[in-house]
N, C-alpha and C positions, 0 to 999 in steps of 0.2 A: 377831564373829571374822571377821578378812579373811582369804581364799583365797588361797593363798600358787600363784605360777606357778614350775611344775619349771623349772630352767635350759634343759631342752633344748627344750620348749614354747615360752620367751622367746625363745630365739635362733631358733625358726624364725619366730615372730611379727614379730621384727626385721627378718629376713632376708625374709620375704615384701613387709612394709614399704619395705624399699629397692627390692624387685622393682619395687612396686605407682607407686613415686613417678613413674620415667620417664614411665609410661602417664598417669597425672595430668596431668604439665607437656606431655604431646603431645595431651593431650585437648583442653587448656586453651587450645593453640595452633592447632588446626586451625581449618581454613575454616571458613566461615558457607557454606552453600552455598545459593545462591538460583536458585529456578528460575523462568524467564521463559517465558512460551506463546507459540507461533507456529503461524499457519494461514494458509493459502494453498491453491491447486488445484496438486499436484504431481503428478497422474497427467491423464489426457486432455488436450482442445484446448487447453487453458489452461496448459498443465504450465508450458508454457516461460516466463511470467509469473511463475508459484510457485518456480518452482528462483530464478530471478534474486532473488526477496523472501528466499529462505531462504538464498541464497548471502551477501547482504548482511548479512541478521540473524547469519549466524557467523560473520560477519567483526568486526561490531561485539562481539561476545561476547568474542570473541578478544584483541581492541584492550584490552576493561574487564580480561579475567584478565592482560593480557601486565604491567599498571601494578605490582601491582592495587591495589583503593582498600578505602580502610578504613571501615567503619560500624559505630558503637554499641561502638568499640572491636577488633571484630573485621576481620580480613579476610576480604572475600568474594571469593567464588567462583561466579561463574553459569554457569549450566547451560541449553540450549536444551532444550526439548521442543515437538517440532516434529509438526505433525500435518497432514494432506491432508483439506481438505475438498469436492474434486472440484468446484468452483464450484457445489453441492448445496445449496439451503438445507436440506433435511431433513439431510443427513449434516452440516452444518455446526452446525448444534444440538448433534446428537450430540456432534460435535468441544469445540464449546463447555463441555461438559458433564464431556466427559473431562479437559479441561483444569483446569477448578474440583475435578475431583477429584483430581488431580495433585498439587494446591498450589501455583500458579505465584500467581507475585506480581504479573503483568502480563501483559499479550497484544500482541503485536504483530500484527494482523490485524482481519479476514479484507481478503481483496483485492473480491471481489465484493459490491457493495451489498446483491444479495440474499440474500447469505448474512450480513452485518456487520449489516445489519438486525433478523432474529430470533434472533441470535446476542447482539448487544447485551444483552439483558433477561436472560439467564444471568449475563452478567458483573456486570451492575448488581446483581442478587439478591444475589451473593456479593460484591458491596465490592470487585471487584478491576479496574481500570482498563485499558481496551481501546483503542489509540492503532492506527487504523486510515487505507487511503488510497482507502476508499471514497468515492463522490462523491455519492450521490445525495441529496439536502436532507433524505428521512427519515430517513436516518440516526441525526442530532444532534437532529430535531425533536422527539424521544421527551423530552426533558429530563433525560436520567440523567446522573448526575455522575460515572459513570465513563466517558463516551465522548468522543473526541479525536478530530477529523479534521487528518491528516498533510500535506492537500495543498487547494487549493481545491473549492468543489461545483459538481455539474454548472452549476447557477445561473451560476457564473463561465466555467465552459468554453464552455457552449453558446453562453452570451450572446456569450463574443468569438466565437466562429466564426461566427456572426448577425451580428453587425457587421461582422465582417471579409467575409462574402463580400458583404454591400451594400455597404458604405462604400470596399472597399479594390478587390473584386474586380468592382464593379459591376454585381453578378447579377439581372437583373429575374424568371428565371421558375426556382423552386425546389424542387425536389421531396423529398421527406424519407420514408425506410424506417427502421424499427427492429426489432430482433429480438425484442421484447417481454418483455425481461426487465427486472430495476430499473435496471439502470444504463443500459440504451440507450433505453427508454421513455422513463427521469428525464433521460438528456441531450438526446434528440430534444423533448421537450414545453420544455426552457429554449432551445432552439435557436429553438423557434416564439415562443415569446415576446418574444426577443429580435426578429424580424423583424417581429411584430405591432408593438413599440415602435418602430418604423421607419416604419412604416404598410406593411408590406408582411405578405403571406402566403402559404404554400407553395401552389403549382400543384397539388399532390396527394400525398396521404399513405398511404404503403403497410405493411406489414405481414408481417415472417417469422418464423422463428426462430433461435437460437441453433445447430441443428445442420447449417441448410441450406446448400448451396453452388452450387445451380443456380436462378438469379435469372431466368429466361429468360421468364419468364412477364411477372413485373413490370415487367423494364425493358423488354420489349416494346412495353407499356403505356403507359409513361410518355417513350419515344423519340415516341410521336404527340404528345406537351405540348410536345417542344422545348425540356429543360429546360436552363440553363447551369452549375448547381449541382445535384449529389446529396448529400444530406446523410445518413450509413447510422450509424444507433445500433446498436455492436455491435463485435464482437472482429477484430482481425486476418484470422484464418480463414477469415472470412465476406468482408470488405470485400475481401480479395485477386483471389479468384474471381469476386466484383462490376464489379474493376475490368478484368478479361481478357472478360468477356463484355461490358461498355459498350463495351469499344473492338472486339469482334467487331461489335456491334451499329450501330456507328457514328454511335454516341452521344459525345457530344465533350464533354461537358458536366464540370466538375471534380467530381471526387468527395472529398466531405471528413466526418471522423469528429473522435472524441475519442481519447484519450489510448491507449486498445486498440489503436488501428488506429496509434499512433506507435511503430513497430518495426521490426528489422530482419527480422522475419517477414514483416512485408506485403511487402515491397520482394523478398524473396527466393522469396515466392510469387506475388508479380503480376508478377515480370520487368519487362520494358521498359515493362510497361501501367502500372506504378508511378508513372512520370513526370508531374511535375504536379499531382498530386493533394495534399490537405489535411488536418495534423491539429493536431490542439490538446491539451497536454501542462498537467495541474492543477500549475506548480511553473516555478520560473527556471531560465536553462540554466546547467546543471551545472557547464560549463566557463567560466563567468563569474567564478565564485566560486573563490578559490584553497583553501580544504578540498574546493570542488568536483571542481579539477582533479585534488588529491591523492587525492582518492578514487577516483577513474575510471581511474588510475596503478596504485593498488595491487590494486583490484577486480579488473584485467585481469591485473595478473600473478599473482596468487592463484588465477583461476578459468579463466584461458585461453580468454577470452572478452568480448565486450564489454557493458557493460552493458542489459539489456533493456527495463527501461521506470522503475519504482518503487521499485526495491531500493533506492536511496539516500533514500528516505523510509524505509524499513523500518529502515534502517542509524539514522538520526536518530531512530528512535522508541526504541530501543534505551537510545541516549544519552541523551536526554528523561527516562525512566524512572530511568537510572541517577543523573544529575543532582539528580534530586527525590529521591531517597533518601538521598543525599549531603547535601543541603540539610536534611533533615528528622532525619539522623543515626538512618533508622532503616528497616528493609526491608518493613514491615508497612503494608499498603495503606493501613490507618485513617489512618496518620499521614503517609506521603508522597502519598499520592493529592492532596490540597489544595493541594501545590507544583506538582502539575502545572497546574493552572488558571492559579496564578500566575506559570509558569515566561516565564523570558525567555533561550532557550537559540537560541546561534548555530549553527547546524548546518551541514551539506555541502552541502542544498537551500536552507534559506531559514532567515531570523530569525524563530523560534518563539516565540508567544503565541497564547493562546485568547481568544475571546468566552465568554460566560455559559454557551452552550450547547454550548460544546467545538468551534468552528468557528476555523479558521486567520485568525489577523487580517492585514491586505495582504498577501492570498495572490496569486502572480501567475501568470499564464497566457501559455504559449510555445506559437506558432502557427508551424509549421515548411510545407513542402514537400520533396515528394521532386527532389532533383537529382542527376541523374547514378544513386550507386549509395548514397547516405544520404539522411537529413533535413538540411535546411538550415534553420535559423531563419529566420523574415521578422519577427516581431514579438512581443515580450514586452510582457505589457501587466498592467497592476494593479488 
């Protein structure tokens, strides 16, 4: 025998059904939230690099959400999960695990090679793509399929500086100092390899650390060697007092360094003693690309400051991930990761494609010198 439904009960069921229908429609139309991880030093002496990276990453997220894009039939809303790795390898691995546990679909970071290298294994184990500006060749040497470099490596940057020192500056007596970090030691090693390839070797190699600010003892010893170029593998916070102390000691050599020296902070901290010193950035001249000029304008309008260093590459990293998701029609790493490896994305900083190890193909290097109160481009090499 069929059970009958009382009229009052039937009316209640129909009423509830009518009330639930809008919720069902709303749920079906809700945006799919996709978390993207970010990591850089946001505190400590390298925070100005990290904040620049974070600003550019947020700008990319906002640009994507303003469109918005549709993947798998659903509108996608990107959400940034930002972490401070303090430029510390130990903290960096903890940050990497937190990002994995948070369910991020990709990570844009880290900044420092010494942090990216140990963190890369954690992302690889989780199957999450990591797009980084870390330049030490060891970052991609492990062969993880999840690892991609958004700029040239130390071999390209250090090599370009070595060739420039010998062939353009005609340097004969070259000294090398590094801060023993993965970045500093790595780029110094590559600089020396480049010198050796040209039949030169440094007159002296000295070591310091990434917290030091007094280089008087090292520089006094170098003064007796009469160098015409002093190469420093390290950050601007150390390079600036080094430049001042060189001037005070009467060392007339040119100071050279990699991308971490190529900042407004170096000029601000070194003052007039920054004049005539050189740096190289793994990337082309941003203002030479139409999209790069537009990025610079929008970045300055939004954050009321100039681009510091490699923030634009972090912007491109976000866009490369989103582009791969669109082409894969999926936000799942297992499906879009292979399409990052096959990317042909035209970004604000470069035309991106990667080799089998995740290295950027055809990576340019921009060499600049301080003139007046700014870095002026001297050469762009590929």
